[in-house]
C-alpha positions in Angstrom: 24.1 -23.0 42.8 20.6 -24.1 44.3 20.4 -20.4 45.5 21.1 -19.0 42.2 19.0 -21.5 40.2 15.9 -20.6 42.5 16.6 -17.0 42.3 16.8 -17.1 38.4 13.6 -19.1 38.1 11.6 -16.3 40.4 13.1 -13.7 38.8 12.1 -14.6 35.3 8.3 -15.4 36.6 8.3 -12.1 38.5 9.4 -10.1 35.5 7.1 -11.9 33.1 4.1 -11.4 35.6 4.9 -7.8 36.0 5.0 -7.4 32.2 1.8 -9.0 31.8 0.2 -6.6 34.4 1.7 -3.4 32.6 0.6 -4.6 29.4 -3.2 -5.3 30.2 -5.2 -6.9 32.8 -3.6 -8.3 36.1 -4.5 -11.9 36.5 -4.4 -14.4 39.2 -4.6 -17.5 37.0 -4.5 -18.7 33.2 -1.2 -18.5 31.5 0.9 -15.5 30.5 0.3 -14.7 26.8 3.0 -16.1 24.6 4.1 -12.7 23.2 4.8 -11.3 26.8 6.8 -14.7 27.7 8.9 -14.2 24.6 9.4 -10.3 25.1 10.5 -10.9 28.5 12.6 -14.0 28.2 15.9 -13.8 30.2 19.1 -15.6 28.9 22.2 -16.3 30.9 25.5 -14.9 29.6 27.8 -16.0 32.3 28.1 -16.8 35.9 30.4 -15.0 38.3 33.0 -17.0 40.0 31.4 -16.8 43.3 28.3 -18.8 41.8 26.2 -16.0 43.3 26.0 -13.7 40.3 25.0 -13.9 36.8 25.1 -11.8 33.7 21.8 -12.0 31.5 20.2 -10.2 28.5 16.7 -10.1 27.0 15.5 -10.7 23.4 16.4 -8.3 20.6 14.0 -5.2 20.8 13.3 -5.2 17.0 11.2 -8.5 17.4 8.8 -6.6 19.5 7.9 -4.1 16.8 4.8 -6.1 15.4 3.6 -7.2 18.8 3.9 -4.0 20.8 3.6 -1.0 18.2 3.8 1.5 20.9 7.6 0.4 21.4 8.4 0.4 17.5 11.3 2.8 16.5 11.9 3.4 20.5 14.9 2.0 22.3 13.0 0.8 25.3 11.0 -2.3 25.4 8.4 -4.0 27.6 11.0 -6.0 29.2 12.8 -2.7 30.3 9.6 -1.2 31.8 8.9 -4.7 33.9 12.6 -4.6 35.3 12.1 -0.9 36.0 8.9 -1.7 37.9 10.5 -4.5 40.0 13.6 -2.2 40.7 11.0 0.5 41.8 9.9 -1.9 44.3 13.2 -2.7 45.6 14.3 1.1 45.9 11.2 1.9 47.8 11.8 -1.2 50.2 15.1 0.6 50.9 13.6 3.7 51.9 14.7 4.4 55.4 12.0 5.5 58.0 9.3 5.4 55.3 5.9 3.6 55.9 4.8 0.5 53.8 2.0 2.8 52.0 4.2 3.8 49.0 5.6 0.2 48.7 2.2 -1.0 48.7 0.8 1.5 46.2 3.6 0.2 43.5 3.0 -3.6 44.5 -0.8 -4.0 44.7 -1.8 -2.7 41.3 0.4 -5.3 39.8 -2.2 -7.9 41.0 -2.2 -11.2 42.7 0.1 -13.2 40.3 2.7 -10.8 40.2 2.8 -10.4 43.9 2.7 -14.3 44.3 5.8 -14.3 42.4 7.6 -11.5 43.8 6.8 -13.0 47.2 8.5 -16.4 46.2 11.4 -14.4 44.9 11.9 -12.8 48.3 11.3 -16.1 50.0 14.1 -17.4 48.3 16.5 -14.6 49.1 15.3 -14.6 52.9 15.9 -18.4 53.1 19.4 -17.9 51.6 19.9 -14.8 53.8 21.2 -12.6 51.0 20.6 -9.5 49.4 21.1 -8.4 45.8 22.8 -5.8 43.7 21.6 -5.1 40.2 22.8 -3.1 37.1 20.2 -3.2 34.3 21.4 -1.6 30.9 18.2 -0.7 28.9 18.0 -0.8 25.2 18.4 3.0 24.9 21.7 3.0 26.9 20.3 4.1 30.3 21.7 2.0 33.2 19.6 1.3 36.2 21.4 0.4 39.5 19.6 -1.0 42.8 20.6 -2.5 45.8 18.4 -4.8 47.9 19.5 -5.4 51.5 18.2 -8.6 53.4 15.9 -6.1 55.4 14.4 -4.7 52.4 13.7 -8.2 50.7 11.8 -9.3 54.1 9.9 -6.1 54.1 8.6 -7.0 50.3 8.1 -10.6 51.7 5.8 -9.5 54.3 3.7 -7.4 52.3 3.3 -9.9 49.5 2.5 -12.7 52.0 0.1 -10.6 54.1 -2.3 -8.8 51.4 -5.6 -10.4 50.9 -7.3 -10.5 47.7 -11.2 -10.4 47.6 -13.4 -12.1 45.0 -14.2 -10.0 41.9 -17.2 -7.7 41.8 -18.8 -6.0 39.0 -20.3 -2.4 38.9 -21.5 -0.2 36.1 -20.5 3.6 36.2 -20.7 6.8 33.9 -17.9 9.3 33.2 -15.4 10.8 30.8 -12.7 8.6 29.5 -9.9 11.0 29.3 -6.9 8.6 28.7 -6.4 5.5 27.1 -3.5 3.4 25.9 -4.2 0.3 23.5 -0.8 -0.9 23.9 -0.8 -0.9 27.8 -4.4 -1.7 28.1 -5.3 0.7 30.5 -7.8 3.8 30.9 -8.6 6.8 33.0 -12.2 7.5 33.6 -13.5 10.6 35.6 -16.7 9.5 37.2 -19.9 12.1 37.4 -19.2 12.4 41.1 -15.3 13.6 40.1 -13.5 10.4 41.2 -10.8 9.4 38.9 -10.6 5.7 38.1 -7.6 4.1 36.8 -8.2 0.8 35.3 -6.8 -2.0 33.0 -8.8 -3.1 30.1 -10.1 -6.6 29.1 -7.9 -8.0 26.1 -10.9 -8.1 23.7 -11.7 -4.6 24.7 -8.2 -3.1 24.4 -7.8 -2.9 20.4 -11.1 -0.8 20.3 -10.1 1.9 22.9 -9.9 4.5 20.4 -13.8 4.6 19.8 -14.3 5.9 23.3 -11.3 8.4 24.0 -12.3 11.8 25.3 -16.0 10.7 25.2 -18.5 10.4 27.9 -19.1 6.7 28.6 -20.9 3.7 30.4 -18.3 1.5 31.7 -18.8 -2.2 33.1 -16.0 -2.6 35.5 -14.7 -5.6 37.7 -13.4 -4.4 40.9 -10.9 -6.4 43.3 -10.5 -5.2 46.9 -7.0 -5.6 48.4 -6.3 -5.4 52.3 -2.6 -4.8 52.3 -0.4 -5.3 55.2 0.2 -1.7 55.0 -3.3 -1.2 56.4 -5.4 0.9 53.6 -7.7 -1.1 51.5 -7.0 -0.6 47.5 -8.9 -1.7 44.6 -8.0 -2.9 41.2 -10.2 -1.7 38.4 -10.6 -3.7 35.2 -13.0 -2.4 32.5 -15.0 -5.4 30.9 -17.2 -3.1 28.6 -17.5 0.3 27.2 -20.4 2.1 25.6 -20.5 5.7 24.3 -23.2 8.0 25.6 -24.6 11.1 23.7 -26.6 13.9 25.2 -29.8 12.3 24.0 -29.1 8.7 25.2 -26.8 5.8 24.7 -25.1 5.3 21.3 
């Protein structure tokens, strides 16, 4: 029971942290917003006779309509997306003969907090020397099935424990804002040099992204460099401020 209890706690923290990252700016500290906590709260329905299995469910999806308007009228939820992301990590870690590059590509953008909790989840499973079999039934009726072997668990654990996050730096760039989601809190900016920057947005900026869509902008960006165990350095971008730029100057 101690194995299962620790696993459930770490699973809940991992799913909530991943949801917070997918819905806005990945963070390494401060509390996860209450609406994210409530939308990803898992409840146990039954424990398997072995005590190593559990049936669980999330909150009713209609409660999300006011908090997450992009999901209103749809059958998927922010919880579904968070669980899918965790299971993407599981599946990538099980790919035989594949380098850790793709795994790091999925993990690192989730940020330091999410990787910390996923690392705690894998550490608990490693200590207990157990793997995992999951069937997640999304609100729309789709079923996602994944199996996590002990070797896959250890692969993710190593990557989480051996990825170094730098202190945040700030920079200013100009370019075209070609994609934006006020729900997810992220944007894509094509810089004047041709580089495509994918970034989350500060929570104060997120509700106003429609003002900048498909326009030339000047962006204040926070950059965190991550040296992952897989080798290649990656960057996490967060847009702190945006200003529209017209041909004759700054608007």
